[in-house]
C-alpha positions in Angstrom: 0.0 0.0 0.0 1.1 3.6 -0.7 1.0 6.1 2.2 2.3 9.6 2.8 2.9 10.9 6.3 1.7 14.5 7.1 3.4 17.0 9.4 1.2 15.9 12.3 1.9 12.2 11.8 -1.2 11.2 9.9 -0.9 8.4 7.3 -2.7 9.3 4.1 -3.4 6.3 1.8 -3.3 6.9 -2.0 -3.5 5.1 -5.3 -1.0 6.1 -8.0 -1.7 4.3 -11.3 -0.6 4.7 -14.8 2.5 6.0 -16.6 4.7 8.3 -14.5 5.2 10.6 -17.4 1.5 10.9 -18.1 -0.4 14.0 -17.2 -1.4 13.7 -13.6 -5.1 13.8 -12.6 -5.8 14.0 -8.8 -9.2 12.8 -7.7 -10.8 14.0 -4.4 -13.7 11.8 -3.1 -17.0 12.7 -1.5 -18.2 12.3 2.0 -18.0 9.7 3.7 -16.4 7.7 0.9 -12.8 6.8 -0.2 -10.6 6.8 -3.3 -12.5 3.7 -4.4 -15.4 6.0 -5.4 -13.3 7.0 -8.4 -12.4 3.5 -9.7 -14.5 3.9 -12.9 -12.7 7.1 -13.7 -9.2 5.8 -12.7 -9.5 2.8 -15.0 -10.9 4.9 -17.9 -8.2 7.6 -17.7 -5.3 5.1 -17.4 -6.5 3.7 -20.7 -6.2 7.2 -22.2 -2.6 7.5 -21.0 -3.1 9.6 -18.0 -1.4 9.2 -14.6 -4.2 9.0 -12.0 -3.9 9.6 -8.2 -6.7 9.3 -5.6 -6.3 9.4 -1.9 -8.4 8.6 1.2 -9.1 11.8 3.1 -7.9 11.7 6.7 -10.4 9.8 8.9 -11.8 8.1 5.8 -11.0 4.7 4.3 -7.5 3.4 4.8 -6.0 6.7 6.1 -5.4 7.4 9.8 -8.6 7.7 11.9 -7.5 10.9 13.6 -9.9 12.9 15.7 -8.3 16.1 14.7 -7.9 18.1 11.5 -11.2 17.2 10.1 -11.7 20.6 8.4 -10.8 22.1 5.1 -7.6 23.8 6.0 -6.1 20.6 7.1 -7.6 18.6 4.3 -5.9 21.0 1.8 -2.6 20.7 3.7 -2.8 16.9 3.5 -3.3 17.2 -0.3 -0.3 19.5 -0.5 1.8 16.9 1.4 0.7 14.3 -1.1 1.4 16.3 -4.2 4.8 17.4 -2.8 5.8 13.8 -2.0 4.9 12.7 -5.5 6.3 16.0 -7.0 3.3 16.4 -9.2 3.5 19.2 -11.8 0.7 20.6 -13.9 -1.9 18.3 -12.3 -5.6 18.7 -12.8 -7.6 18.3 -9.6 -11.0 16.7 -9.9 -13.4 16.8 -6.9 -16.8 15.4 -6.3 -19.1 16.8 -3.6 -17.0 17.4 -0.4 -14.0 16.5 -2.5 -14.8 19.5 -4.8 -14.5 21.8 -1.8 -11.2 20.2 -0.8 -9.9 20.5 -4.3 -10.9 24.1 -4.6 -9.4 24.9 -1.2 -6.1 23.3 -2.2 -5.9 24.7 -5.8 -6.5 28.2 -4.4 -3.3 27.7 -2.2 -1.2 25.5 -4.5 2.4 26.3 -5.1 3.3 27.7 -8.5 3.4 25.0 -11.2 1.6 22.3 -9.3 -1.8 22.8 -10.8 -3.0 23.3 -14.4 -6.8 22.8 -14.0 -9.7 22.2 -11.7 -12.9 20.1 -12.2 -15.9 20.4 -9.8 -18.4 17.5 -10.1 -21.7 18.0 -8.1 -19.5 19.9 -5.7 -20.3 21.7 -2.5 -18.9 25.2 -3.4 -19.5 28.0 -3.0 -21.3 27.2 0.3 -24.1 24.8 1.2 -25.6 26.2 4.4 -28.3 28.9 4.3 -27.2 32.2 5.8 -27.6 35.9 5.0 -25.0 35.9 2.2 -26.4 32.6 0.9 -30.2 32.8 1.1 -30.6 29.9 -1.3 -28.7 27.4 0.9 -30.0 24.5 2.9 -31.1 25.2 6.5 -28.7 24.2 9.3 -31.3 21.8 10.5 -30.7 19.6 7.5 -27.1 19.1 8.6 -28.1 18.7 12.2 -30.3 15.9 11.0 -27.2 14.3 9.3 -25.3 14.4 12.6 -28.2 13.0 14.5 -28.7 10.1 12.1 -25.0 9.3 12.0 -24.7 9.2 15.8 -27.9 7.1 16.2 -27.3 4.4 13.6 -24.5 5.1 11.2 -24.8 1.8 9.4 -28.4 2.3 8.5 -27.8 6.0 7.6 -25.2 4.8 5.1 -27.7 2.5 3.5 -30.4 5.1 3.4 -28.3 7.7 1.5 -27.2 5.7 -1.5 -30.6 3.8 -1.6 -32.3 7.2 -1.8 -31.1 10.6 -2.9 -27.4 10.1 -3.7 -27.8 8.2 -6.9 -31.4 9.2 -7.5 -32.6 5.7 -6.9 -35.7 7.2 -5.1 -36.9 8.6 -8.4 -39.6 6.8 -10.4 -38.2 4.7 -13.1 -34.6 4.7 -11.7 -32.4 1.7 -12.6 -31.2 0.7 -9.1 -27.8 -0.8 -8.7 -27.5 -2.9 -5.5 -23.8 -3.1 -6.1 -23.4 0.7 -6.0 -25.5 0.8 -2.8 -23.4 -1.8 -1.1 -20.1 -0.3 -2.2 -21.2 3.1 -0.9 -22.0 1.5 2.5 -18.7 -0.5 2.5 -16.6 2.7 1.9 -18.5 4.7 4.5 -18.2 2.0 7.2 -14.5 1.6 6.8 -13.9 5.2 8.0 -14.1 6.9 11.3 -17.5 7.9 12.8 -15.8 10.9 14.5 -14.1 12.1 11.3 -17.3 11.7 9.4 -19.3 13.6 12.0 -16.8 16.5 12.0 -16.7 16.6 8.2 -20.4 17.4 8.0 -19.6 20.8 9.4 -16.6 21.1 7.0 -18.6 20.4 3.8 -21.7 22.3 4.8 -20.5 25.5 6.5 -17.1 26.2 4.8 -17.5 29.2 2.4 -15.4 28.6 -0.7 -16.3 31.9 -2.3 -12.8 33.5 -1.9 -11.1 30.3 -3.0 -13.0 30.3 -6.2 -12.3 33.9 -6.9 -8.5 33.3 -6.5 -8.3 30.4 -8.9 -7.0 31.4 -12.3 -6.4 28.0 -14.0 -9.1 26.6 -16.4 -12.0 25.1 -14.4 -14.9 22.9 -15.4 -18.0 22.8 -13.3 -20.3 19.7 -13.9 -23.6 19.5 -12.1 -26.9 17.7 -12.5 -30.2 19.5 -12.2 -31.7 16.7 -10.1 -29.0 16.8 -7.4 -30.9 16.1 -4.2 -27.8 16.4 -2.0 -26.1 19.6 -3.3 -29.0 21.4 -5.1 -28.0 22.7 -8.5 -29.3 26.3 -8.3 -27.1 27.2 -5.2 -24.0 25.5 -6.4 -22.8 24.8 -9.9 -23.9 28.0 -11.7 -22.7 30.2 -8.8 -19.3 28.5 -8.7 -18.8 28.9 -12.5 -19.5 32.6 -12.2 -17.0 33.0 -9.3 -14.2 31.2 -11.1 -12.0 33.5 -13.4 -11.8 30.9 -16.1 -14.8 28.6 -15.4 -17.1 26.7 -17.7 -20.4 25.3 -16.5 -21.7 22.0 -18.0 -25.3 21.2 -16.9 -26.8 17.7 -16.9 -30.6 17.6 -17.1 -32.0 15.2 -14.6 -28.7 13.8 -13.3 -28.3 13.0 -9.6 -25.6 13.8 -7.1 -23.7 10.6 -7.8 -23.7 11.1 -11.5 -20.1 10.0 -12.0 -21.2 6.6 -10.7 -24.5 6.1 -12.5 -23.5 8.0 -15.7 -19.8 7.3 -15.7 -19.8 6.8 -19.5 -21.1 10.3 -20.1 -19.1 12.0 -17.4 -15.8 10.3 -18.4 -16.3 11.2 -22.1 -17.1 14.9 -21.3 -14.2 15.2 -18.9 -11.8 13.7 -21.4 -13.1 16.1 -24.1 -12.4 19.1 -21.8 -9.0 17.8 -20.8 -8.0 17.5 -24.4 -9.6 20.7 -25.7 
């Protein structure tokens, strides 16, 4: 297994596949998942000659189950430790959901030459929670409900999410994949309940507005209109406007987990953007 050790002694697990001289793509997973969320993308882009890297966020998957640092500043510092250890140059960072926030937070702070692009897929930026500056956000009670459900019966909660809103399997006519549901549960249950609990605040309350404004590299924002987890109107279009060099690609009727249930479309569109 591949691990990098952070300055505070945390072991971060990562996958590093493909040719070392290939253009590096760094994938940032959603809450409460792992690098395994990206397997359909990793295999696809290896076949296109890219070098693909995906890590387990601290407290998630195979990384250390620390009870500290479960917030965006530390997440971004962990990514910097990984990219420095691998000496990645000109990487494109691709983040889904919470991973989109992490990717944006890192890219806004990355050292010169480390980054050449950013992709946000159904991502949490600019900010999820409803407040005076974000009237279209979700009420804090929604996220309080997440915390209550996680503390009461995390295992059942991690069945309910993928069975319902995450992949849109609660929609009439949806083609349900039991494998995706079980794999979502598996990834979630490997991680730390404490880290996952803390991360709810990180993904819902962190305001990425200033991060997005600072980012100058080309950026692609991909978001589905039927996202029941990170609602479209308060996320994708707003992020694209804040980015200096952002492009919005909207997917009519696609759910939050669209990179899983529509991997063929997302992979092809992402490849087209990377090679444009």
